[in-house]
C-alpha positions in Angstrom: 49.6 -24.2 -64.4 50.2 -25.8 -67.8 53.9 -26.5 -68.3 54.0 -26.0 -72.1 51.4 -23.2 -72.6 50.5 -19.9 -70.9 47.4 -21.4 -69.4 46.2 -22.4 -66.0 43.0 -23.4 -64.2 41.7 -21.8 -61.0 39.4 -23.8 -58.7 37.2 -21.3 -57.0 35.5 -23.0 -54.0 32.4 -21.9 -52.3 29.7 -21.3 -51.3 29.6 -24.4 -49.2 30.4 -27.5 -51.4 30.4 -25.7 -54.7 33.5 -25.3 -56.9 34.0 -23.5 -60.3 36.6 -24.1 -62.9 38.1 -20.9 -64.4 40.6 -20.9 -67.3 43.4 -18.4 -66.7 45.4 -17.1 -69.7 48.6 -16.1 -68.2 49.8 -14.3 -71.3 47.3 -11.5 -70.9 45.7 -12.3 -67.5 42.2 -12.9 -68.9 39.8 -15.4 -67.4 37.2 -17.6 -68.9 34.4 -19.0 -66.8 33.9 -22.7 -67.1 31.5 -25.0 -65.2 30.4 -25.2 -61.6 30.1 -28.5 -59.7 27.9 -29.1 -56.6 30.5 -31.2 -54.9 34.2 -31.3 -54.2 37.2 -31.4 -56.5 40.4 -32.6 -54.8 42.8 -30.3 -56.5 45.9 -32.0 -55.2 44.9 -35.3 -56.9 44.0 -33.5 -60.1 46.2 -32.1 -62.9 46.2 -30.0 -66.1 47.8 -31.3 -69.3 51.0 -29.6 -70.5 49.2 -27.8 -73.4 46.5 -26.6 -71.0 43.7 -28.3 -72.9 42.8 -31.3 -70.8 41.9 -31.6 -67.2 42.0 -34.6 -64.9 39.8 -34.2 -61.8 39.2 -36.3 -58.7 35.6 -35.7 -57.7 33.1 -36.4 -54.9 29.6 -35.1 -54.4 29.4 -36.3 -50.8 26.7 -38.9 -51.6 26.6 -42.0 -53.8 26.0 -41.5 -57.5 25.7 -44.0 -60.3 29.5 -44.0 -60.4 30.0 -44.2 -56.6 31.1 -41.7 -54.0 34.4 -40.8 -55.8 35.4 -40.8 -59.4 38.1 -39.6 -61.8 37.3 -37.7 -65.0 39.1 -36.2 -67.9 37.5 -33.2 -69.6 38.3 -30.1 -71.7 39.4 -27.3 -69.5 37.7 -25.3 -68.1 34.7 -27.6 -68.3 33.8 -30.8 -66.4 31.8 -32.8 -69.0 33.8 -36.0 -69.0 35.4 -37.7 -72.0 36.8 -40.3 -69.7 35.2 -41.3 -66.4 36.5 -44.0 -64.0 34.1 -45.0 -61.3 34.4 -46.8 -58.0 37.5 -45.1 -56.9 38.2 -45.3 -53.2 38.7 -42.5 -50.7 42.4 -43.2 -50.6 43.0 -42.6 -54.3 46.4 -40.9 -54.6 45.7 -39.0 -57.8 46.5 -38.9 -61.5 49.2 -37.0 -63.4 49.7 -36.1 -67.0 52.9 -37.5 -68.7 52.0 -35.9 -72.0 49.1 -34.0 -73.6 47.0 -37.1 -74.0 48.8 -39.7 -71.8 48.4 -39.9 -68.1 49.4 -42.1 -65.1 46.9 -42.9 -62.4 47.0 -44.7 -59.1 46.2 -48.2 -60.1 46.3 -49.3 -56.4 43.0 -47.5 -55.8 41.6 -47.2 -59.3 38.1 -48.5 -60.1 36.5 -49.4 -63.4 36.2 -47.3 -66.6 32.7 -46.0 -66.8 33.4 -44.8 -70.3 36.6 -43.8 -72.2 37.8 -41.8 -75.2 40.3 -42.9 -77.9 42.3 -39.7 -77.6 43.4 -40.4 -74.0 45.5 -43.4 -72.8 47.0 -44.5 -69.6 50.6 -45.3 -69.3 51.6 -48.7 -67.7 51.2 -49.1 -64.0 54.8 -48.5 -63.0 55.7 -45.9 -65.7 55.2 -42.7 -63.8 58.4 -40.8 -64.8 58.6 -38.9 -61.5 59.0 -40.2 -57.9 55.9 -40.6 -55.9 55.5 -39.5 -52.3 56.2 -42.0 -49.6 52.8 -41.6 -47.9 50.6 -44.7 -48.1 47.6 -42.7 -49.1 46.9 -39.2 -50.4 49.4 -37.0 -52.1 51.6 -39.4 -54.0 51.0 -37.7 -57.4 51.0 -34.3 -55.7 54.6 -35.0 -54.7 55.4 -36.1 -58.3 53.9 -32.9 -59.7 56.3 -30.8 -57.6 59.3 -32.7 -59.0 57.9 -32.4 -62.6 57.2 -28.6 -62.2 60.7 -27.7 -61.0 60.5 -27.9 -57.2 63.4 -29.3 -55.3 62.8 -31.6 -52.3 64.5 -30.2 -49.2 63.2 -32.7 -46.7 60.9 -35.7 -46.5 60.4 -36.7 -42.8 58.4 -39.7 -41.6 56.7 -38.7 -38.4 55.1 -42.1 -38.3 54.2 -44.8 -40.8 51.1 -42.9 -41.9 52.3 -39.3 -41.8 55.1 -37.6 -43.7 56.3 -34.0 -43.7 57.5 -32.4 -46.9 59.6 -29.3 -47.6 60.2 -28.0 -51.1 62.0 -25.0 -52.6 62.1 -23.3 -55.9 64.9 -20.9 -56.9 63.6 -17.5 -58.2 65.5 -14.3 -59.0 67.7 -11.9 -57.1 68.8 -14.6 -54.6 65.2 -15.4 -53.5 63.8 -18.8 -52.9 60.2 -19.9 -52.6 59.6 -22.5 -49.9 56.6 -24.5 -49.2 55.8 -27.1 -46.5 52.9 -29.5 -45.9 52.2 -32.8 -44.2 49.6 -35.5 -44.7 47.2 -34.0 -42.3 47.5 -30.4 -43.6 47.4 -31.8 -47.2 44.1 -33.4 -46.5 42.8 -30.0 -45.3 44.3 -28.1 -48.2 46.7 -26.2 -45.9 50.3 -25.4 -46.9 52.9 -23.0 -45.5 54.7 -20.6 -47.9 57.7 -18.4 -47.3 60.1 -16.3 -49.3 63.7 -16.8 -48.2 67.0 -15.0 -49.1 69.9 -17.0 -47.6 72.5 -14.4 -48.4 70.6 -11.6 -46.7 69.3 -14.0 -44.0 65.7 -12.9 -44.6 62.6 -15.1 -44.3 59.2 -13.7 -45.0 56.2 -16.0 -44.1 52.9 -15.7 -45.9 50.4 -17.6 -43.7 47.4 -16.5 -45.8 48.7 -17.8 -49.1 46.7 -20.9 -50.3 48.9 -21.4 -53.3 52.0 -19.8 -54.9 54.4 -20.4 -57.8 56.8 -18.7 -60.2 55.4 -17.7 -63.5 58.1 -16.6 -66.0 59.3 -13.4 -64.4 56.8 -12.9 -61.6 55.5 -14.5 -58.5 51.8 -15.4 -58.5 49.7 -16.6 -55.5 46.1 -17.1 -54.2 44.9 -15.5 -51.0 41.5 -14.7 -49.5 39.6 -15.4 -52.7 41.9 -13.4 -54.9 44.7 -14.2 -57.4 47.6 -11.8 -57.0 51.0 -11.1 -58.5 54.2 -9.2 -57.6 57.8 -8.6 -58.7 60.8 -9.8 -56.8 63.8 -7.5 -56.5 66.7 -7.3 -54.1 64.5 -5.4 -51.6 61.8 -8.0 -51.7 58.3 -8.3 -53.2 57.1 -5.2 -55.0 54.5 -4.0 -57.4 51.8 -6.2 -55.8 48.5 -6.2 -57.7 45.3 -8.2 -57.9 44.8 -10.2 -61.1 41.3 -11.4 -60.3 39.0 -11.2 -57.3 36.7 -14.3 -57.3 34.8 -13.4 -54.1 31.6 -12.2 -55.8 31.1 -15.3 -57.9 27.9 -17.3 -57.5 26.8 -20.6 -58.7 25.5 -20.7 -62.3 24.3 -23.7 -64.3 26.6 -23.8 -67.3 26.7 -26.4 -70.1 29.9 -27.4 -71.7 30.1 -26.4 -75.4 30.9 -30.0 -76.6 
């Protein structure tokens, strides 16, 4: 979700190794179809600019292209035609994160060479990411930073071994409720996270094992589950007024050109 605008992007995956970008206007819950990719977008290494206009994606097609197996691109959401493309990125690239509408930080430890660039966008210096990075040696460093940037509080960061860390985050909501999420390096790589709603005063914990993503959006909770985007209202009794914002299950691949 964009931090300074009522916009977000949805990455709709499937069938097989296909993914589609959909622009979500959170002000009126309308959706704009973007482009499909025959490949994989690593969403936890990608990011949407604060104004919701620019998208950084970490991409692989599963076979070697002219730009290698993996690359990072900057495009206009919800499209994938790149204004900036960095090639030769390794499998252990830990992601990129926006620090402004046109300025971004990327993982220089694993970065490749610029295939082409655009004068609008600029990298910040190597050690100028304004948020703390995750402790893991690979994967998820900027995903950790995104949580801090977006208002999550770190509850626990546990090193199970030198290569695997376990993270617990929380976000304070309304009516005494807290949204909790947990992931570790292995579950992160599989795109698996655990979400729960907790009410410490009432000693209530509601687990939602089917949620793939969840966050607080103004005065409502929003989440993704079983190919749908849903929302609900939190009150003292719990989650109410649950409704489906968009069902993405019937979408099929379309060859769509970017309008720029």
